[in-house]
C-alpha positions in Angstrom: 0.0 0.0 0.0 2.9 2.4 0.9 4.5 2.0 -2.6 1.2 2.6 -4.3 0.6 5.7 -2.2 4.1 7.0 -2.9 3.6 6.4 -6.7 0.3 8.2 -6.6 1.8 11.1 -4.7 4.7 11.5 -7.1 2.3 11.3 -10.0 0.3 14.1 -8.4 3.3 16.4 -7.8 4.3 16.0 -11.5 0.9 17.6 -12.4 0.9 20.5 -9.8 2.4 23.9 -10.4 6.1 24.0 -9.2 5.5 27.4 -7.4 3.0 25.6 -5.1 5.2 22.5 -4.6 6.3 23.2 -1.1 2.8 24.0 0.1 1.4 20.9 -1.5 4.2 18.8 -0.2 3.3 19.9 3.4 -0.3 19.1 2.8 0.4 15.6 1.5 2.9 14.9 4.3 0.2 15.9 6.9 -2.4 13.6 5.2 0.0 10.6 5.0 2.8 11.1 7.6 4.4 7.8 6.8 5.3 9.1 3.3 6.9 12.4 4.6 10.5 11.3 4.7 10.4 9.5 1.3 8.6 12.5 -0.3 11.2 15.0 1.1 13.9 12.8 -0.4 12.2 12.3 -3.8 10.6 15.6 -4.6 12.8 18.4 -5.9 11.4 21.8 -4.9 12.3 25.1 -6.6 15.7 26.3 -5.7 16.2 29.1 -3.1 19.0 31.5 -2.7 21.1 32.5 0.4 23.9 34.9 0.8 27.3 34.2 2.2 27.9 37.2 4.4 31.7 36.6 4.5 32.1 36.7 0.7 29.0 38.7 -0.2 28.1 36.0 -2.8 24.8 34.3 -3.3 24.5 30.5 -3.4 21.8 28.0 -4.0 20.4 25.9 -1.2 18.9 22.4 -1.2 18.9 19.1 0.7 22.5 18.4 -0.6 24.1 21.3 1.4 21.7 21.2 4.4 22.4 20.1 7.9 19.4 20.7 10.2 18.3 24.3 9.6 21.7 25.4 8.3 23.1 25.4 4.7 26.8 25.1 3.7 28.3 27.8 1.6 30.3 26.5 -1.4 32.6 29.6 -1.0 33.6 29.4 2.7 32.7 25.8 3.3 30.9 27.0 6.5 27.3 26.6 7.5 24.8 29.5 7.7 23.6 29.9 10.4 26.7 28.5 12.1 26.7 24.7 12.5 30.0 23.7 14.2 29.4 20.0 13.8 28.0 20.3 10.2 29.2 17.7 7.7 31.8 18.9 5.2 33.5 17.0 2.3 37.0 15.6 2.7 39.9 17.7 1.5 40.2 16.0 -2.0 36.5 16.5 -2.7 36.5 20.0 -1.3 39.2 20.9 -3.8 37.1 19.3 -6.6 34.1 21.2 -5.3 35.9 24.5 -5.6 36.9 23.8 -9.2 33.4 22.7 -10.1 31.8 25.9 -8.8 34.2 27.9 -10.9 33.8 25.8 -14.0 30.0 25.4 -13.9 29.4 29.0 -13.2 31.2 29.7 -16.5 28.8 27.2 -18.1 25.9 29.0 -16.5 27.1 32.4 -17.8 27.4 31.1 -21.3 24.2 29.0 -21.6 21.9 30.8 -19.2 23.1 34.3 -20.1 23.9 34.9 -16.4 22.0 33.1 -13.7 23.4 31.4 -10.6 25.2 28.0 -10.2 26.2 26.0 -7.1 27.9 22.6 -6.8 28.2 20.4 -3.8 30.3 17.2 -3.4 30.2 14.4 -0.8 32.0 11.0 -0.2 30.1 7.8 -0.9 32.9 5.3 -0.3 32.5 2.5 2.3 35.4 1.9 4.6 34.4 -1.7 4.9 34.4 -2.2 1.1 37.7 -1.4 -0.7 36.0 -1.6 -4.1 34.1 1.7 -3.3 37.3 3.7 -2.6 37.2 7.1 -4.2 33.5 6.9 -5.1 31.7 10.2 -4.7 28.5 12.0 -5.6 27.7 15.6 -6.4 24.8 18.0 -7.0 25.1 20.7 -9.6 22.4 23.3 -9.8 21.5 26.2 -12.0 18.9 28.9 -11.5 17.9 31.5 -14.0 15.3 34.2 -13.2 14.0 35.9 -16.2 11.2 37.8 -14.5 10.4 41.2 -16.1 12.0 40.3 -19.4 10.2 40.5 -22.8 6.7 40.7 -21.3 7.3 38.0 -18.7 6.0 38.8 -15.3 7.6 35.8 -13.7 10.0 33.3 -15.4 12.2 30.8 -13.6 14.2 27.9 -14.8 15.8 25.5 -12.2 18.1 22.7 -13.2 19.1 20.1 -10.5 21.7 17.5 -11.5 22.7 14.7 -9.1 25.6 12.5 -10.2 26.7 9.3 -8.5 30.2 8.5 -9.6 31.6 4.9 -9.2 35.3 4.3 -10.0 35.9 1.2 -12.1 38.2 -1.6 -11.0 40.8 -0.5 -13.5 41.0 2.9 -11.8 41.0 4.5 -15.3 37.2 4.6 -16.0 34.2 5.6 -14.0 30.4 5.1 -14.2 28.4 8.3 -14.0 24.8 7.9 -13.1 22.9 11.2 -13.6 19.5 12.2 -12.4 18.3 15.5 -13.7 15.2 17.5 -12.7 14.2 20.7 -14.5 11.5 23.0 -13.0 10.0 25.6 -15.3 7.7 28.4 -14.3 6.6 31.2 -16.6 3.8 33.7 -16.3 3.1 36.6 -18.7 2.4 40.1 -17.6 -1.2 40.4 -16.3 -1.3 36.6 -15.7 -2.9 35.8 -19.0 -0.7 32.8 -19.6 0.9 30.5 -17.0 3.2 27.7 -18.1 4.6 25.6 -15.3 5.8 22.1 -14.9 8.8 19.8 -14.2 10.5 16.9 -15.9 13.0 14.3 -14.6 15.2 11.9 -16.4 18.0 9.5 -15.6 21.0 8.3 -17.6 24.1 6.3 -17.0 27.4 6.7 -18.9 30.8 5.0 -18.6 33.8 7.1 -19.4 37.6 7.2 -19.1 39.5 9.6 -17.0 43.2 10.5 -17.2 46.0 11.1 -14.7 44.3 14.3 -13.5 41.2 12.5 -12.5 39.4 15.4 -10.8 39.6 17.7 -13.8 38.6 15.0 -16.2 35.7 14.0 -13.9 34.4 17.5 -14.2 34.7 17.4 -18.0 32.9 14.1 -18.2 30.1 15.3 -15.9 29.8 18.5 -17.8 29.4 16.7 -21.1 26.7 14.3 -19.8 24.9 17.1 -18.0 24.9 19.3 -21.1 23.5 16.5 -23.3 20.8 15.9 -20.8 19.9 19.6 -20.5 19.7 20.0 -24.3 17.4 16.9 -24.5 15.1 18.1 -21.8 15.0 21.7 -23.1 13.8 20.3 -26.5 11.2 18.2 -24.8 9.9 21.1 -22.7 9.8 23.3 -25.8 7.8 20.6 -27.7 5.4 19.9 -24.9 4.7 23.5 -23.8 5.4 25.9 -26.6 4.7 23.9 -29.7 1.5 22.6 -28.2 0.5 26.1 -27.2 1.2 27.2 -30.8 -0.9 24.4 -32.2 -3.9 25.2 -29.9 -3.6 28.9 -30.8 -3.7 28.0 -34.5 -6.7 25.8 -34.0 -8.6 28.5 -32.1 -7.8 31.3 -34.6 -6.2 30.6 -38.0 -4.3 33.2 -40.0 -6.0 32.0 -43.1 -9.7 32.4 -44.2 -11.7 29.2 -44.6 -11.5 29.8 -48.4 -7.7 29.9 -48.3 -7.6 26.8 -46.2 -9.8 24.9 -48.8 -7.5 26.1 -51.6 -4.4 25.0 -49.7 -6.0 21.6 -48.9 -6.9 21.1 -52.6 -3.4 21.9 -53.7 -2.0 19.4 -51.3 -4.3 16.7 -52.6 -3.4 17.5 -56.2 0.3 17.4 -55.4 -0.1 14.1 -53.6 -2.0 12.6 -56.6 0.6 13.9 -59.0 3.4 12.3 -57.0 1.5 9.0 -56.8 1.0 8.9 -60.6 4.8 9.5 -61.1 5.6 6.5 -59.0 3.4 4.4 -61.2 
């Protein structure tokens, strides 16, 4: 029964506006308390922003940099508010995390025309299992707020990429398992049109890395992430914008009924001529 309820709840959240996700998540958790923990782990909410007072820089917050009510800054590696016992990545992953934040912010500047990016890394190796040595995971997030641009009252794009990296037995290749969630919310000025939704996909790719494993890990992750973002962007464009254009065309055509009949007749004549040529 629990699995069925969880499946139904996840199906429900896929159909609800992302801007109301946190409120609806609270409601469902109150209705079915047994699902609360699983829902909090499974449902990605729109990204929020905090400011690191030490550096004056903004960063994105989520479950992957949270400890209690505090969030770890990717710049200072400290929790805000202060959390002395907060979990931080080991030194080698912290070094990689710093490189990732620099690299993927450049990606964000190029492909999002600005926006904000934050990356967080953590160790997934098991001390009792030597085969998991050097395994790690990371969360890479992008947020673009286009509110007020080109007649858009509110426009937000959130990308959440979670990557589980498992090092191969040859120590020269790795398996990258990516789970991507994209949350889109767009409302025109005056509230006449509201397009909101989310999509999630997974993929797994095996790739080689060289003698500078951390840099090549970032390159491998970047390629996989970019391919996934491009694929999901095309899907969202097809589902939301092409469908909206189709509905608009159905409701009000640019052609008169007479023009449409002439166009249809020409298509039929052309099809018949092509058919006769094949014979």
